[in-house]
C-alpha positions as CSV (number, residue, x, y, z in Angstrom):
1,X,-37.3,-25.9,2.8
2,X,-39.0,-26.7,-0.5
3,X,-37.2,-26.5,-3.8
4,X,-39.2,-23.4,-4.7
5,X,-38.2,-21.7,-1.5
6,X,-34.6,-22.6,-1.9
7,X,-34.7,-21.2,-5.5
8,X,-36.0,-17.9,-4.2
9,X,-33.4,-17.7,-1.3
10,X,-30.5,-18.8,-3.5
11,X,-31.5,-16.3,-6.3
12,X,-31.6,-13.4,-3.8
13,X,-28.2,-14.5,-2.3
14,X,-26.7,-14.5,-5.8
15,X,-28.2,-11.2,-6.8
16,X,-27.3,-9.3,-3.6
17,X,-23.9,-10.8,-2.8
18,X,-22.8,-13.0,-5.6
19,X,-23.1,-16.1,-3.5
20,X,-23.7,-19.4,-5.3
21,X,-25.6,-22.2,-3.6
22,X,-26.2,-25.4,-5.6
23,X,-29.3,-27.5,-4.8
24,X,-27.1,-29.9,-2.8
25,X,-26.6,-27.0,-0.3
26,X,-30.4,-26.7,0.4
27,X,-30.1,-28.4,3.9
28,X,-27.2,-26.1,4.8
29,X,-29.1,-23.0,3.7
30,X,-32.2,-24.1,5.6
31,X,-30.2,-24.8,8.8
32,X,-28.5,-21.3,8.7
33,X,-31.8,-19.5,8.2
34,X,-33.9,-21.2,10.9
35,X,-32.5,-18.8,13.5
36,X,-33.5,-15.9,11.3
37,X,-37.1,-17.2,11.2
38,X,-37.1,-17.4,15.0
39,X,-35.7,-13.9,15.4
40,X,-38.2,-12.4,13.1
41,X,-41.1,-14.4,14.5
42,X,-41.9,-15.7,11.0
43,X,-43.4,-19.2,11.2
44,X,-42.5,-20.6,7.8
45,X,-40.2,-20.2,4.8
46,X,-43.0,-19.2,2.4
47,X,-43.6,-16.1,4.5
48,X,-39.9,-15.5,5.0
49,X,-39.2,-15.6,1.3
50,X,-42.1,-13.1,0.7
51,X,-40.7,-10.8,3.4
52,X,-37.0,-10.7,2.2
53,X,-38.3,-10.2,-1.3
54,X,-40.2,-7.1,-0.3
55,X,-39.2,-3.5,0.2
56,X,-40.0,-3.8,3.9
57,X,-37.6,-6.7,4.2
58,X,-34.4,-5.0,3.0
59,X,-32.7,-5.0,6.4
60,X,-33.7,-8.6,6.9
61,X,-32.2,-9.4,3.5
62,X,-28.9,-7.9,4.7
63,X,-29.1,-10.1,7.8
64,X,-30.0,-13.2,5.7
65,X,-26.9,-12.6,3.6
66,X,-24.9,-12.4,6.9
67,X,-26.3,-15.7,8.0
68,X,-25.4,-17.4,4.8
69,X,-21.9,-16.1,4.7
70,X,-19.1,-18.5,5.6
71,X,-16.7,-16.8,8.1
72,X,-13.7,-19.1,8.6
73,X,-10.6,-17.2,9.7
74,X,-7.5,-17.5,11.8
75,X,-4.4,-15.5,12.5
76,X,-1.6,-15.9,10.0
77,X,-3.6,-18.2,7.8
78,X,-1.6,-19.2,4.7
79,X,1.5,-17.9,6.5
80,X,3.6,-17.8,3.3
81,X,1.8,-14.5,2.4
82,X,2.9,-12.9,5.6
83,X,6.5,-14.1,5.1
84,X,6.4,-12.6,1.7
85,X,5.2,-9.3,3.1
86,X,8.0,-9.3,5.6
87,X,10.8,-10.0,3.1
88,X,9.6,-8.6,-0.3
89,X,7.0,-6.0,0.3
90,X,7.1,-4.2,3.6
91,X,10.7,-3.1,3.6
92,X,10.1,-0.9,0.6
93,X,6.7,0.3,1.9
94,X,8.3,1.2,5.2
95,X,10.9,3.3,3.5
96,X,8.2,5.1,1.6
97,X,6.1,5.6,4.7
98,X,9.1,7.1,6.6
99,X,9.6,9.5,3.7
100,X,6.0,10.8,4.2
101,X,4.2,8.8,1.5
102,X,0.7,7.5,1.9
103,X,0.4,3.7,2.3
104,X,-2.9,1.9,2.1
105,X,-3.7,-1.8,2.6
106,X,-7.1,-3.5,2.1
107,X,-8.3,-6.7,3.7
108,X,-11.4,-7.5,1.6
109,X,-13.7,-10.1,3.1
110,X,-11.9,-9.7,6.5
111,X,-14.3,-11.7,8.6
112,X,-13.6,-11.1,12.3
113,X,-10.4,-9.2,11.6
114,X,-7.7,-11.8,12.1
115,X,-6.3,-11.3,8.6
116,X,-6.1,-7.5,9.0
117,X,-4.5,-7.8,12.4
118,X,-2.0,-10.4,11.1
119,X,-1.0,-7.8,8.4
120,X,-0.8,-5.2,11.1
121,X,1.5,-7.2,13.3
122,X,3.8,-8.1,10.4
123,X,4.0,-4.4,9.4
124,X,4.6,-3.1,13.0
125,X,7.5,-5.5,13.3
126,X,9.2,-3.7,10.4
127,X,7.8,-0.3,11.0
128,X,7.0,0.2,14.7
129,X,5.9,3.8,14.3
130,X,3.4,2.9,11.5
131,X,0.3,4.0,13.5
132,X,1.8,7.5,13.7
133,X,2.5,7.7,9.9
134,X,0.1,8.0,6.9
135,X,-0.4,4.2,7.0
136,X,-3.9,2.6,7.2
137,X,-5.4,-0.9,6.9
138,X,-9.0,-1.1,5.6
139,X,-10.8,-4.2,6.8
140,X,-14.1,-4.8,5.0
141,X,-16.8,-7.4,5.0
142,X,-20.4,-7.8,3.9
143,X,-21.4,-9.2,7.3
144,X,-22.0,-6.5,10.0
145,X,-21.8,-9.0,12.8
146,X,-18.2,-10.0,12.2
147,X,-17.2,-6.4,11.8
148,X,-18.2,-5.7,15.4
149,X,-15.9,-8.5,16.6
150,X,-13.1,-7.2,14.4
151,X,-13.5,-3.6,15.6
152,X,-13.4,-4.7,19.2
153,X,-10.2,-6.6,18.6
154,X,-10.9,-9.1,21.4
155,X,-10.2,-12.8,21.0
156,X,-10.0,-15.9,23.3
157,X,-7.0,-18.2,23.9
158,X,-8.0,-20.7,21.2
159,X,-8.2,-18.0,18.6
160,X,-4.9,-16.5,19.5
161,X,-3.1,-19.9,19.4
162,X,-1.9,-19.4,15.8
163,X,0.0,-16.3,16.7
164,X,3.7,-16.8,17.4
165,X,4.4,-16.5,21.1
166,X,6.6,-13.4,20.9
167,X,4.0,-11.6,18.8
168,X,1.2,-12.6,21.0
169,X,3.0,-11.2,24.1
170,X,3.6,-8.0,22.3
171,X,0.3,-7.4,20.6
172,X,-2.3,-9.3,22.7
173,X,-1.0,-9.1,26.2
174,X,-3.9,-7.2,27.8
175,X,-6.8,-9.2,29.2
176,X,-10.1,-7.7,28.1
177,X,-11.7,-5.4,30.7
178,X,-15.2,-6.5,29.6
179,X,-15.0,-10.1,28.5
180,X,-13.6,-12.8,30.8
181,X,-10.9,-15.0,29.2
182,X,-10.4,-12.8,26.2
183,X,-7.5,-10.6,25.2
184,X,-7.5,-7.1,23.6
185,X,-5.4,-6.1,20.6
186,X,-2.7,-3.5,21.3
187,X,-3.7,0.1,20.7
188,X,-1.2,0.4,17.8
189,X,-3.0,-2.4,16.0
190,X,-6.4,-1.0,16.6
191,X,-5.4,2.5,15.5
192,X,-3.9,1.2,12.2
193,X,-7.1,-0.6,11.2
194,X,-10.5,0.7,10.1
195,X,-13.5,-1.7,9.7
196,X,-16.2,-1.0,7.2
197,X,-19.2,-2.8,5.8
198,X,-18.8,-3.3,2.1
199,X,-20.4,-5.5,-0.6
200,X,-17.8,-6.4,-3.2
201,X,-20.6,-6.5,-5.9
202,X,-21.6,-2.9,-5.3
203,X,-19.8,0.4,-5.8
204,X,-16.7,0.7,-3.6
205,X,-16.8,4.0,-1.6
206,X,-13.0,4.2,-1.7
207,X,-10.8,7.1,-2.7
208,X,-7.2,6.6,-3.8
209,X,-5.3,3.4,-4.7
210,X,-4.1,0.6,-2.5
211,X,-0.6,-0.6,-2.2
212,X,-1.8,-4.1,-1.1
213,X,-5.1,-5.9,-1.4
214,X,-5.8,-9.2,0.4
215,X,-8.9,-10.9,-0.9
216,X,-8.5,-14.5,0.1
217,X,-11.0,-17.4,0.1
218,X,-13.8,-15.0,-0.8
219,X,-14.2,-15.1,-4.6
220,X,-14.4,-19.0,-4.5
221,X,-18.0,-18.4,-3.4
222,X,-18.8,-16.5,-6.5
223,X,-19.6,-17.8,-10.0
224,X,-17.1,-17.3,-12.9
225,X,-19.0,-14.3,-14.3
226,X,-18.8,-12.5,-11.0
227,X,-15.1,-13.4,-10.5
228,X,-14.3,-12.1,-13.9
229,X,-15.9,-8.7,-13.1
230,X,-13.9,-8.5,-9.8
231,X,-10.4,-9.0,-11.1
232,X,-10.3,-5.8,-13.2
233,X,-11.8,-3.9,-10.3
234,X,-9.1,-5.1,-8.0
235,X,-6.5,-4.1,-10.6
236,X,-8.0,-0.6,-10.9
237,X,-8.0,-0.2,-7.1
238,X,-4.3,-1.0,-6.9
239,X,-1.5,1.5,-7.5
240,X,0.9,0.5,-10.3
241,X,3.2,-2.3,-8.9
242,X,0.6,-2.9,-6.1
243,X,0.2,-6.4,-4.7
244,X,-2.8,-8.7,-4.7
245,X,-3.0,-11.8,-2.4
246,X,-5.7,-14.4,-3.0
247,X,-6.7,-17.7,-1.4
248,X,-5.0,-21.1,-1.7
249,X,-7.6,-22.4,-4.2
250,X,-8.0,-19.1,-6.1
251,X,-6.2,-17.9,-9.2
252,X,-6.4,-14.8,-11.4
253,X,-7.0,-16.4,-14.8
254,X,-4.9,-15.3,-17.8
255,X,-8.3,-14.4,-19.5
256,X,-9.1,-11.9,-16.7
257,X,-8.3,-8.9,-18.9
258,X,-5.8,-7.5,-16.3
259,X,-2.1,-6.8,-16.2
260,X,-1.4,-8.8,-13.1
261,X,1.9,-10.7,-13.0
262,X,2.2,-13.9,-11.0
263,X,5.0,-13.4,-8.4
264,X,4.5,-16.5,-6.2
265,X,1.9,-18.9,-4.9
266,X,-1.4,-17.0,-5.0
267,X,0.6,-13.7,-5.1
268,X,0.1,-11.2,-8.0
269,X,1.6,-7.8,-8.8
270,X,0.1,-5.1,-10.9
271,X,2.2,-3.9,-13.9
272,X,4.5,-0.9,-13.3
273,X,2.4,1.1,-15.7
274,X,-1.4,0.9,-16.3
275,X,-2.5,-0.9,-19.4
276,X,-3.9,1.3,-22.2
């Protein structure tokens, strides 16, 4: 991949998905896109750049972004967040749900669904009847391929190893009927969770506010300008006193023009009343 080709690809990735690739990542970008060239039967990067820049290449541009997206995930990653949910957040939400209130949780940048299902297992331990109440978890990602994995809810032994044994027996005890050596999520987990393709840079087709938003290890791939646009949008998507959980190397800056209050390591809470 030449410097000019890299400049075109990185510019498109930034414009479409907010992804930032310094020149030092040229070899990485090239290696991730070689398969796209093979699958499209395009013989060189010049032709590929021309194609994804054209109106005819819009679907391939979507697949290009998918190929460039980093999808690292595990169950109960950054476990202190789930402990905080269990002790400080879910008991109150459970009481509200039992009283007939609407509860909504968003896993933004969900990858293959492990984060969303970790949230679901934590919730079901406190509110076993959650799937029969007005409680929903939205799991979204820009990559359509990882959403297929998440929606299926099927994982192998290695992927399930981070789940505590008692939870694994309870929520992933059924061998998959279609994939040898894999295990299917419990129906209660599947029914709680909806997967949707969503680009954080575009308009969010979402109605109503969320009680909790997880957006972890996602905004680190965006530049400061893009991040600073996202924090107020997350605030506005949350109900007053709603919770925002971010990744271990992410922080909501004091200059973000939001009313988030820091409530713990990478844990934020929206003010009880919207700012005016």
